[in-house]
N, C-alpha and C positions, 0 to 999 in steps of 0.2 A: 195663858196660853202656853206658858212656860211648864207648868205642871203638866200639860196633856202631852207636850212634846217630849217630857222626860219619861213619862209612862210608855209612849210608843216607842222610844229608843230601847228601853229595856225588853219590851215586847219582842222587837226584833232581835236584839240581842239573844234572848231565850231561843228564837226560832233558828238563828244561825248556829247555835251551840248544838240544838237538837239535829239539825241536819248532819253536822260535823260526827255527832255520835251514832248516826244512822245510815252512813253512806250506802251500804248494801241493801237497804230496804227500798220498797216502793212507797214513797211518802205522797199523800194526796193533798189537795188544797185543804180540805176539810180537817185534816190532821194539823196541818201547820198553822191554820187560822185558830185552831182551838187553842195549840201551844202559845200562840200571841194574844189569846183571849180579845179576839177582834172578830168583827162580823166577816164572814166568808165572802160578801158582796164589796167589801172595802179593803180586805187583807192585801190582795196583790198591789193595789196602788200604794197602800202605806208602805210596804215593802220596797217597791220601785222608788218611792219617794225619798226613802233613807239611803238605799244602797245603790240606785241607778242602774239596777238590771233585775230581770224578772228571777223569781224563784227558781225555775227550771235551769236558767244560766247559772245561778249561784250555787246549785247542787251539783252542776257539771264541774264547775271550776273548784269546788271543795274536793270533789273525787280525783280531779287531775293533780290538785296540790298535793294530796295524800299519795298518789302513785309516783309523782314526780320526786319525792324524798325517797321512796323505796327504790325507785330505778337508779339514783344516784349513789344510795349508801347501802344496798342490799344487792345480793346476787341471785335473787329468785328469778325464775324464767319469767319474761315479759306477760306470757299468757296467763300465769297464775297470778301476777300483779294485776291484771286487767279485770279478772274475774272478783278477785277479793276486795277489789275498791269498786265495784258495782256495775261494770260494764258486761255486756251481753256476750261479746266476743272479742278476740285480739284486733279483728278488723275495725269494730266499732271504736275500740280504744284508741287504734292508730289514728283513723280519722278525726277524732275529737281533739287528741293531743296535737296533731301537726296543724290543724285547723286554728288551734290557739295558740301554740308555742312555734310555729314554723318548722321546728325540727320534729322528726320521727322520734318514738320513744327509743329507739336503738341508738339513733344520733344523740340523743340527750344524754342517755347512759355513758356514751363515750366522751363526750365533751360538751357539758351541759352549758346554754347560754344563759347564765342565772340574771343577768342584767335585763335580758329581754323577757325572760319568766316573770321577774318582779314588777316590770310596767305592765303586764297582762294582769297581775294578781293584785294590782294597787287599787284596793276597794277601800271606802270610807271606814274609819274605825269608830265604832260605837262606843261612847263612854259606858264603862261598867261603873255600877254604885261601888263606891270605895268600901273594901273591907276594912273591919278593925284587925291591925296588924298585931299577931301574936310575937312579939320580939323576947328572944332570950339572949343571955350573955354567955359565951362560951370561950374557954382557952383553946384556941385553934393552934395544934402543933405545927411546928416546921414541916413543910412538906415537899420534898424532892420532886420534881417534876420535869417533864420534857415537853416543850412548847414549840409552836410555830407562831410566828409574829405576823398578823394581818394588817396591813397598812394600806388605807384606800376606802372607797366608798363602802357603806355599810352592806349594801346590796351585793357586794362581792364576797362577804365573809364566807359563804358556802364554798367558794372555790378553795380558800384556804383551809377550810373544814376538810375537804376532800384530800386535799395534800396530807393533813395530819392523820386522816383515817388510813389511807394508803400506806403511810409509814408505820402505823400501828399494825396493819396486817402484815407488812413485810417483816419487820423486825421481831414482834412478838414481845417487845419490852415494854409495853403498856397496855395489856390486853382490856379491850373493852369491857369484857366481861367480870374481870376481876380487879380493875382500876376504877379510880374516879376521874371525872373530867370536870375541868373547870374552865371558867372565862374571864380574863381578867381585861377590862376596859379602861384604857389610860386618857381617855377623853369622852365626853358627850357628844354622841352622833347629831344630837339638837343644837349645839353650840359652836362646832368646829367646822371648817371647810370639808368635804367629802376626802379630799387627798391627804387631810390630816388625822383622820379618825384611826386610832389603833386599838386593836383587841388582840391578846395572847391566847390561843387556844391550847389548853394544857391537858396532859395526862399524868397521873402519879405514875413514878419508878421506883424501884428499890435502890438502884445504883445512884451515884451522885455525878456521874458522866456518862455520855452515850457517843457511839462512833459518828465521825463525818458521814454525811448522807445527802442523796439529792434533793431531797424535799425541804431542806433549810430548817429541820428541826433541832433544837439545842436544849441544853440542860439548864435548869434555874432550880429556885426555891421559892415558894410562897411563905415568907416569914411568919414565924409563930407568935403570939399574943392574943389579948383580949378581943373578940368581936362581938358585935351586936348581930344576931341570924334572924331573918324573916324569911317565911316561905311564900312565893309567889307562885299561884296556880294559872295555868292555861297559857296561850300561845307567848313564845320568845318576843313577840313583835310589841308585847305590851309590859315587858318587864319594868321600862322606865317608869311606870306608874308605882310599882312597889318601891323602886330605889328612891323616887321623889319623895314619895310617903314618909320613908325612912327619914329622910334629911329634913323634910318640912315638919312633921308632926312628932315624931317620936325623938330625934336628937335634942331639940330645944327643952323638952320637958324632962330629959333622962339625967341632966347635970354632966353627960360624959364628955369628954374630948376626942376629937379624931387623931387617929395615928396618921403618920405620912407613908400611906399606901392606898392604892386605891380600893374602893370597893371590889368584891369580886363575886362570881356566880358559881355555885356547884349546880351542875345539870345533873340531875337526878335519873330522868329518862330522856328518851329522844322520840323526835316526831314520827320516825319512820316505825318505831314500837308501840306507839299508842295515840289514840285521837289527841289532836292538837289542845282540845280543852281539858284533856287529862294530863298535861305536862306538868312536871314537878321542878321547881328550882329554888334552891336556898340562896339568898342573897346575904352576903356577909359585908358588915360595916366594921372596919378595923377602929378599935378604939384604945385609948392609952389606959 
């Protein structure tokens, strides 16, 4: 039974990723059951058993999730976001959005309730088959950064990200298009109380100081030194899998010792720019 269960999990994972890559397509039950390599007579029940909701509802939530990021972090017109994420009209989008998240799209854009948003989108995670890590050792240069410190529940990180994005846009000191973006987690969200979780959201800057500002953004440095680097593919929600794999599998066999600085992430692209399954993140592990 365990082998059958793992096969079904990977089948459902393939379907979820396919849906995320084809949000603006009209997907049929036959297509999805073919992707799952599952009889169409049983596919919907298998999906419901693992995900706790229908494929129709999952597709709607996937569209709304994508639209939410674009509402929060882009300035495109709401009608354009609605059509580009697979909704037939602005009215249909608004109805679906408000029904799911209580807020209208414009209310969410102005003041997103990320905590409620997370509760609606709290779907079961499907274990992904572990990939063999391709780990390189690099000399990371000391890097001047501007950063905002997030302290609190991981579900509220996007509020802090919005502040940092607003600072970037207002000052132009760390342009998203020409600067690098990092995240430095000083604690593991799986092992600390929500109020003790800390993550610094960082952007590279040329100067070593920045003016006082209303967003709480300050200057800092990511110290230079040797690092092991591994690439994480896909959702930021599963980045812990790559981090744990580095610590559990690569580090013991490497003969390397850790430096006194936390692991950190280089976010190469963003969820409002690409499908979630196409996200790329480099995970750096500082070593002596």
